N, C-alpha and C positions, 0 to 999 in steps of 0.2 A: 150290245157292242157299241155304244157312243164312244167311249173314251179311246177304244183300240182303233177306232178309223184315221186319228191322226197318224199312229203307227204304221198301218196298213197302206197310208197314203205313201208314206213315205219311201215304203218298200217300192212301189208301183213308179214312183217319181224317179227311178232310174232311166227311165223312158221320155223324162220331161223335154229333151233337147227335140224329139223326134216331132214333138207337139208343138211346134213353133209356127206352125200353118193352120191349127184351128183357131177358133174365132174367140178363144177366151182371152178378155184383155188384160195387159201387164202392167200391176198398178205399180208406182213410184216406191222404191225400196223405203222400209221405216229407216229413218237415220239414225235412230235408238237403237237398232237389232244388232249392228253389227260394229262395235267401238273401235277405234282406230289401234292399229298394233296387234302385232301377234299374242295368240293366248295359245300355251302350251297345254296338249292333250295326251293323255296315255292311256288309250282305249287297250280293252284285254285282248290277250294273245294266250292260245295255247298250242299244244306238240304233241303228236303220236309218231312214235320210233321203233323201230327194229332194228335189226343190226345193219340193213342197207337199205332204207327208206326213212325218209322223215316227212311228213304231212304237217303243215302249220294249220291252225284252225282261228281267224280274223273276224270278229265281229264287226260288220260293218254299219256306218250310217249312211243312207244313200243321197240325202241332201246335206249339205252344211253351209255354214257363215264362211266367208274367203278369208277371215283373220286366224282361223285356226289352224296350228301346227300340231299335225299328229303323225305325220309319213317320216319318222326318224326313231331312233334308239332301237328297240329290240324289233320292232315293224319292219323297221326298213331294211335291217340286218336280216329277219327271216326272207322277207321278198328277194332280197338281193343274193341270196342263197339258193333260191329253188328256179328250177328249170322250168316249171309249169305253174301256171296261174289259173285257176277256178272260180268264176265267178257262179251267184246266182243264175245270171243273164249275161251272155255276151252279146252285149248291144249291136243291134244291126245299124247299118248305115241308114239316115234319116229318111232317105226315099223309100229306103224297103220297107223301113219302120212305119212309113205313112200307108203304104199298100196294107199292112197287116192292120194296123189301128183303124183307119177309118171302115172297112166293110163292120168290123164288130161294133165299132161305136154308133154306128147309123142304124135307124129302125127302118127298113126297108118295105114294111108293112104301110107307111104312109100315116100310121097313128101318131097324133102329137102327144108330146110328154106332156103337155099340161093336162090333157085325157085322161094320164095313167094317175093323175095326183087324186087320193080321193076327196069328195065334193067339201068333206069339213075342212079339209086341209089346203084347198087352193088357194084362199085367200093368204094365209100364212107363207105359203107358197110363192107367191108372186111379191109380197111386201118383201119378203127375205132376199129373193133373186135380186130385185130391183135396187134393193140397199146393199149388196154386195156387188153391185157393178156389172151384173150378168142378167140383163132383161130376158124375160122368158121366151120373148119373142125369137131370139137369137139362138136358141137350143132347140125348139122345136121338134126338129129331126133327130135329136140326138136319144141315147138309152142313157135312162137315170143314173145307172153307174159312171157312164163316162163324165155326165154333168157335175157329179159327185167329185171326181177326179179334176174336173177343171177348176171348180170351187176350192179346192183343198189346195191346188197348185198356185191359185193366186193367193190363198192366204199364205204359203209357205215362201212364198216370194216377198210378199209383205213383211214377214218375220225377219227378211234377211237371208234366208234359205235360197239354194239353189243346188241341181243336179249338176250342174258343171264344176263346183267345188266340193262334190260328194266324194265319199272313198272310189267308188267304182269308176267314175271318169278319172282321176288321178291315177289309180290301179292301172286300167285299162292304157292310157298314155303313157306309163311307166314300162308296162309290159311289152306294148308294140316299139318302144325306143330300145330296149334292152335286147328285142330279138327273142323273148320269153313264146313258149307255148301258150296260147290263149283259148280256155274254152268255158263253156257253162252249164250248169246241170240241167238248165230249163231253157224254152224257147220263148220269146216274145208271147207267140199266140196262146202257150199253157200260159204263161203269168197272166196275162187280159182276160182268159178262158175263166179263172175264178170268179170274176167279176160278171163276166158277159152271161155264165151260165146259170148264176143266180136267179132264182124266180123274180119275176117282177114286182112283185109285192114287196122282196126284200131287198130289191134294188131303190123302190120308192122309200122304204125306211132308211136305208143307206144317206139318200139325198136330202130328206127331210132332216135328217142328223146331221149333216154336214152344213146345211143353213143353218138350224137353231145352234150348233156348237163353234160356230165361225169365228166368234168373239174369242173363245178360247183355247184355240188351235196355237196361237202363239206361244202363249205360257207353258203350254203341254209338251209342246215339242221341244221349248228351252230346258224345260225339265229333264227330259229323256235325253236330251244331248247333254245336260250335268251330268246325269249319271254315267253317259257312254264315255265321256272325258275323262273320268276318273278312273275308268276301270271299273265300275260298281255293277258288274253284270247281273248279279240277285237283285237288286234293286230295279235296273233298267228290264229284266223279264219279268218281274212282278208287274210292272206298271203296263209294259206291251202285250203281256199273255192274259192278264186277269179277266178282262170283260170278255174274250172269247170263249172262257169256259162256261159263260151263261148259254151259249150255242156250242153243245159236243159237236155237230156235225162239222159245222164251221172251224172250230178248235180243229178237228180231225183233218178238214181238208187244206187249210193255209198253213197248220203247223206240225202236227204230229206226223201225218203221213209223208210231207214232204222231207222232215227230219230221217225217216226211216229210210226213205227214198236215197237219200244222199249219203246216208251211212253205210249201206250197200254199197253204194259205189267207191266211198272213199275205203271201205274193208276192202275190195278186189285190187283198189290201185295198190294197198300195202303190199300185194303179191310181188311187185315191181319196184327194182330198185331207184333212188333217184330221189329228189326233193321237191314237194309241191307247195304251193300256198293257195289253201283254199280260203275264199272270203265270201261271208253270207251274212245277210241281217243278222245284227245283235241278237234279236229277240230270239234266233233258231238256236242259239249257244248259251242259252239260259232256259230254266224251269225244268219239271220233272219229265220232260219228254224232249230235251236237247239233244242236239246231234252227239254231244259226247256221252250222254245216257243212252242212246241208240249204239253208239261204236260198243260200249260195254256188253252189249250182248253177242260181240264177237270176238270179245275176249282182248278187245282194246281199249287203253288207258290214254286219256287226254292229259297232260299235266299244263297247269297254268305256269306262263313264261314269267317270271318276276322279272320287274323294272330296275 
């Protein structure tokens, strides 16, 4: 699942702002990561309609660079026409989020993180963490999955990305300003639970992969951003979903099962009149088990909105 880690972390980084008080240091942004001037982006958008209901499906990129101009054209028109906005997660306030995150992130058993690393990998773990600016002594009380996210958060910031510039943050701000009803498919506890319930051995693999691939994080996330910006949902989906298929159980938990649940909610919402703007991670709107494919089971067709 190594290459998938970057995409997975991008999804969870919708909670970045709530982690401001965690001990992860904030690196200086890469001055070459975000060139001056606005860059136009045309991400993919779909629509599902019947005689009195319209539901838009927008594939998000949870953390973005500040110079990307995506909230215009068909996406903005669809948003403006909607009276309800549904995200993967309706982000709680920072104080509330901290109360949710820290109990999950902290190992209350007293077992040190370094003791969870296999003996033959401890030298690489210590050297890698130190090189990346997060000394092992600073994170001994945390679960491996949480430290993985801290490392990836740092890598994303270094590459010039932030959740504050991400699609969810901008959509949430715009929805509140316009007085639109705002809700989420999942809670923060559910989303973080996908990591927290991983077996310890899997969490350690996750952590070591984050360390080993830290230098590749920037190029990978930029490649994903390129596909997203051009509305190339097929290529984006292939890149984001490919490695999950090496672990069918993880693929089912993180993609297929969630897509099925969300499609059920959307299909039920189609029974009520109105216009809804649904925004979920772009990886959920691509591939053989996408939300659109799941909607087809209910006789609903999602049509691509052309720019």
